[in-house]
C-alpha positions, 0 to 999 in steps of 0.5 A: 780245521773245519773238518773237526767242527760239528756239521751243524756249526759248519752249516751255520758258518756257511749260512752267515757267510752267505747272508753277509754276501747277500746283504753286501750285494743288496747294499751295493745295489741300493747305493747304485739305485739311489738318486744322484744328489744334485742340489745347485749351490751344494752338489754343484755350482753355477758358473756366472757368467757362463764361459765359452767352451772349446768343444764346438757343438758338443757338451764340454766336460772339462777337468781343471787339474795339475800333475802336481796335485795328488788328488788329481792323480787319485781322480784319474781313473774316474776321469777315464771312467767319465770319458768312457761313458760320455755320449756322442754329443759330449767331449772330455777336455783337460785344462791345467791350472796355474796356481804357482811357478811349479804348476806352470811348468807342468801346464807348459809340459801338458800343452807341449805334449798335446801339441806334439801328439803324445798326450795319450802316452804321457798323461798317466806316465807323468802322474805315475812319475810324480806321485808313485815313483816320487821323481823329482822335477826341479825345473822345466828342463827336468820335465823335458828330460823325462818326456825325452825318456817317453820318446820326445825329441827334447830339443823339439819339446823345449822349442814347442814349449815356448811356441805361440800355440802353447803360450796362447793355451797357457794364457787361456788357462790363466784367464778362465780358471779364475772365471770358473771359480776354481779354487782347488783341483780336480774341479770339473766344469760342465759346458762352461756353466756348471762347476763341481768337485769330489767334495761337493758331489760326496765322493768321486763315484758320486761325482761320476754319476753327477757328471752324467746327470749334468751332461744330460741336463746341459744337452737338453738345455742346449736342444731347447734353445 
């Protein structure tokens, strides 16, 4: 088709395409260079009082989530990006929220997989099973059976699921999630004292940038003490 067009017309089309691409690159660059919106009470919120962390001397970046939450599934690639960008003085952690009985089953499965050392293998797999493959998990037994497909010994998985370690972690989640002020997932808590979400940050890409800023802020505050 283009062979039949006058040369000047083809040239004009190429010029328009080039200009459009150049403008798009400028827009992306401008967005990347734009300052991060970081207004307390709007883009992020104070957790009062500050809650204890489980990361020792490191700045804790905690995602409160659930495998039952489709927004958490959508956020997972951004969570991976945050983890990959964290400085050595920070550590990423997960805390499953327990808003109802179904969410408790997923939280129990998370902590069981963590205890058995298979979380790296199963974390994304569970999101995929629930939200991509629409796998129906009607009970904890169904969930345990799926972990069996991922390589777990189902009997050991069920036994571990009721262990003191898992029960203690579930109790900690029930205690801390309300104290953080979390009313939806995913929510991020920085060093036990800053709370933010995709909505407060203005989107998940903005959330990634704001986490970086708040991690540095928390680190500077800790160093000053």
